[in-house]
N, C-alpha and C positions, 0 to 999 in steps of 0.2 A: 310608636305611640298614631293611633290612628287618625283623619284630621277629624272626627265626630269626637275622640275627647282632646285632641288636642285646641278645636275649639270652646269644646266646655271650660279646657283653662283657665283660656288667654277671657275669656264669659267671664270665669267668678274673679277672673285679678282686675279686671275692667269694671262690676262689680262694688265690686270694696271698693275701689279708691275712689269710683265715684258716686256711688248715692250717701246723699247725704243722710246723718244717722239718728234726725226724724224726721224721715221716711219708710224705718226697720218697724213698722209699729206697729199695730194692727192697726184700720183705721176701727174706729168707733162710732160714726152714727156720716150720716152725707154728708158735713160741717164736711170733712177731710177730703171731702173728693175735687181732685184739680179736671172741671169742670171748659177751662178755655173762653175763650170767646173775646171780642172784641168788647166786652162790660167786663171781664170775668177781677173778680182781686185776689189775688194769691192771699191765703193763709200764714204763708211766712218766708222767709227768703229760700230757704230749704225745696221749698215745693215748687219756688218759683226755675230754682237750681237744677231740681232733680229734673221738671220737662223740657229745660233747657239742653242737657245737654244728653235726653233720652232722644227727642229729637232731631237731636245737631245727627247721632250714629243714626238713625232712624230709624230704632227702637222701640215708639208709639208703636207703628206698623211697623212691626218686624216684615214681618212675609211677604208688603208691600214694595213690586221695582222701588229699584232704588229709584229708577226717574221718575215718579213721585210721592216721590218724598219717604221712604219706606229705607227699609234693612238689608232685601231681599235676598231673607233666608230663608233655608228649604224647610220642611215641613219642621223633617230632624231636629232640625236648630233650632228653630222658633221651639219645640217643645223640652233642648234645650237652657233657652233662655227662662222657660219660666220657670224649671226646676229647679234654676238658680238662683233665680229672685226671692222663690217663694224659700230658698234651703235660705238664706238670710235674712227673711221678711220685707223686702222689698215690698213697699205697696206699686199698686198698677202707677204710672207718672198723669193720666186723662182718662179721664172718661170723658168719650163722645157716642151721639147714635151718629158722627158720619165718618169718624170705623165702623163701626159696628153694627152700620146699619146702611148707609147713602152708601159711602163710601165700598165694599161687591160690589153694591150697583151699579157703579159708575164704570167701574173695571169693568163689565162686561156690558155693558148699553150705553157708554159716554161714546163721545166724539174723543179723538187724540187732545182737542182745543180743551174739550172741559177735563177731561183726570189731571193735562198740566197746568189747569187755572187753577180745577179745586182740593183738588187730593194732598198738595202738599202745605195748601195749609188749615187744611183738613190733620192732615202730619204732627203740623207742627198748633195744633191749637190755638187759631183764630180765626173759627166758625166755627160756631153753636149752634149745632142746628133741631129742628122740631121738625118732629113727621105730621104727616096735614092728611089723611088717613078716612078717619070714622067722622059719620055727618049723625045731628039727632035723626033722621031715618035710615041712619049706610051703617050699621052697626056690625051684627055680623055677615050680615049679605051688602056685604061696604062695595062688592057691585052695579050695586041701587043705589052709589054714589048720584048727589044733585049738582054740586059745587059746579059754577056754567063759564066754560072759559072760551068767549069768542073772538076767534079770527077775524081783527083791524086791520089788515096786512104785513107794516112794517111793529105790531106788537097781538097784545092775545089779553081782551079782558077779561078780567075774574069778577066771578059775586057769587055768590055762598058762604055757606058756614059751617065750622070741622067744629067737632067737640073729644073732648080726652087728649088732647094735646098737649104730654109735658112739655114744662117748663117753655105754651112759648112764647109767654109776660117776658122771658128768661133768653129765651131765640135771637138772634143774628140771622140766619135765615132758614128755611123751610121748602121742604120736603113734596110735593105734595099730590094728591090724585083731585083730577073736574075732568066733566065732561068736555070735549068738544064734540062731538054727535051720538045721534040720537033713535039716529039707524043700529043701532044693534049694544044692547047692557055695556058686554063687558070690554067686546070691535067698538066702542067712540068714548076710552080710557085716554085721557093720555099725562106725561107726570112731569112735572113743570118741577124748574128751584126761583123761587124766589129772597129774597133782603125783605125784613118785618118789620121794615124799617119805613118800606113801601108805598106812598098815599096811597088811605084809603081800607091799611088789615089797623086789623084791634083787638085787644085778650081781652080779656074775665075772666078770675080765677072761680076756680068752682075745690069748694071748700067739703075736703071727707066728713068721714065717724071719728078717726083719726086725728081728726084737728088739725091736722096739714097735708099736701094734696102737692104736685109737681100740673094738677090737671089744669087745665082751663078751654075758655069756648072763643071759636078767634072767627075774628069773623072777615069778610073781602068786602068791599063797596068799592065796585069801577075802579079795580087794581092793572093799572097796567104793569106787563109781563114783556120783555123782550123774545122777543119770539130763538133765537142765540139758544132758551135757557131751558128748554122739551132736551127731553134723554129720552129715547130710544124714536121712534116712527112715530108721526104724531095718529094720534087712536089707537097704537101697541101697545099701551103703559100699561094693560093692566100685564103685558108678560112684567115689568121692570116690581111689577106691582111684590106678584106674587114670588120673588126671585129674594123682591129685597125684604116677604115677608120671611123664608124661610130664613132668613137671617137674625131677625126679630126675636123670630120662635126660639130660636140657639139664646139668643141674649136672655130670652125668661126664662129657659133648662137653668142657664147655667145658674139659676136663683139658688135652686136646687142642690150646687157641690158647694153653696157656706160660702159666703166671705164674711168680710171683718159686721158690716152691719147683721148678717143675722145671729152670726153663733157667738158675734163676739170676741174672735181668735180670727187665724188664718189656721183654723181647723174645719177638713173636713166634717168632722164627725160631733156629737157632743156629749160623749164620753169621758175628754180628755179635759172638762172642766163643770158639768153639771153629774154631783154625787150629795142625790140627795138619800136620804136610812131609807125610802122605803123600798124595798124587794123586789115590787111589781115595778115599782116605778125608775126602775134602775135597773130592772128586764128588758122593757120598750125603749128606752136608752140603747140597751146594749142593740135590739133588733135594727134599730133606726144607726147606729152604726153600721150595719151591712149589709145595711139599703144603701144606704149616703157614699158606702164603698164604691161598690156593686155599681151608684149608678155614675159616679169617678172614671171605672172605669169604662161603662159602654157611651161618657160622653166622649175619652180619650178616643175611641173606636171611631166613631160616628165623626165627631171633627176633621177626623183624618179621610176615612173615605166622602163626607160630604166638601173636602176642596184637592179630591182627586176627582172626582165626580161621577161617584159609583156612587153614592147616596142612595136610596129609593130617595123619591120623590117629595117621598107622606114622611119624611123618614120628622120634619123639623115639624109634623103634630104629634109623634107618638110623644120627639123625648122636650116638648114642650108640654102637653101634662104628665109627666114622666118628674118633669120638676116642677111643675106647681104642688101635685102634689106633695109631693118631697117639704118643698120649706113650709108649709100649710101647716105639717105634719108637726117640721119641727119644731116652729113657733106655738105649734099647743103641745112642745112637753118643757117646753123653754115654761110660758108659763105653767101649766100642771109644778112644775120644779121649784116656782119660782110662793110659791102659795097664793099668802091673802099678801106676801110684799112685792108676789110682779103685780097685785090690780092698781099700786099704787095709781092715779095719773098726773100731777103734778106734783112734787116734791122734787128736790136736790139729788135727795138720798135716790129715786127712781130714775133720774136721771134724766125727769121732765113727765115720766113715764114711758119712756121707754120700749118698755115691753107685751104692756097693753095694748101700745100707736100699734108697733110690730106684726103683731097679733091682728088685729085689725089689721091696719093697710097687707096683708098678705094675704086676706081674702078675695085681694081682686086682682090676683095671681088668675083666680080662675075666668076673669068676662077678658082686660089687657089681651094683645094678643092675637085673641079669638078665642072664645068659651072655649071650657073644660070638654063641654056638649059638643063641637063643630067641631075641637079634634078629633074626640071618642071616632067622632060622625067618621070622622074623612081613612083614621086609621084603618075603621069594619068595614068600610069600600073599597078604599086601594093595597092595606100588607093586607087585613085577612078576608079579601073578598068575597065582605057578606056583602048578600043584594042591596039597594035602598028599599024605607018602609017604600 
């Protein structure tokens, strides 16, 4: 038996013994996700136990170094773990912007002190993070941000506003882009971390057409941030921001793979659970399944290349665009297959109008993490080598 086969067998045995039965069902809605954080209320004892045992093993972040709360697995072992979790339908023990976005940036740009302080807390689900990037006048042109951080000797004084800050009203801390110099557009940006309970921080939820929203406006009024909470060099935060955006776009692209939220099950495809009588619609679903499987294979290859530092710098934009379009197509098919029943907006039978609300929400995929138009421009310029307009 090879070392990898032995690891698979041991992983399978451990998961069977430690994953609660309640955590082996498809995610039905966002309410089934575990976000963690200091104010998090576990939905069940099983959800709490699943997070604890996985965090103790380092498997909330299996490929992070053990010194920072991770499992120290190789990429191949990490892939085996995902396969074995999928085999028994195990839910992810923790959903976290700290894992998907901030963590990789800290691993690359953070000081040793920052890594040892923040990363284990992220891995254990003790801090819930939000992202302070977009501003009312700086969305697609993110480098035009104007939230200002003034050097006051022993601290930064932050003033400004962010918008579309996902879960800002529920987050414990924020990773935030601020302007520390006006001499250069991109060269005057720094990357700060600070507690959302800091005096001067306030949030206001934004309601979307779907009837609910994770988004908020976030305001900073004379917010004092300790000097040691800057990641990377002063005025070099754009380097951190770009690296993090790559991981954010990879995360958004993952929606194209299909989660329990999008598909109603763990399958990447629709054919296994949508069986309409209309032969044309069945053909469309079959074509979607082919695209979904191809995207899954492409995503696995991209993830391996990205982690190895071999992926093209513009690859996240390509993946984000493809994943966005695939997820929107999925929701279009869900609505088409549901017919008039899929239009129910507010009833117990429709799970409070889940299908039309998810369909409306999928339209936002074209905007968040960089608009589809911007992603296409990046792909055209940096991958296809086409001239700029």
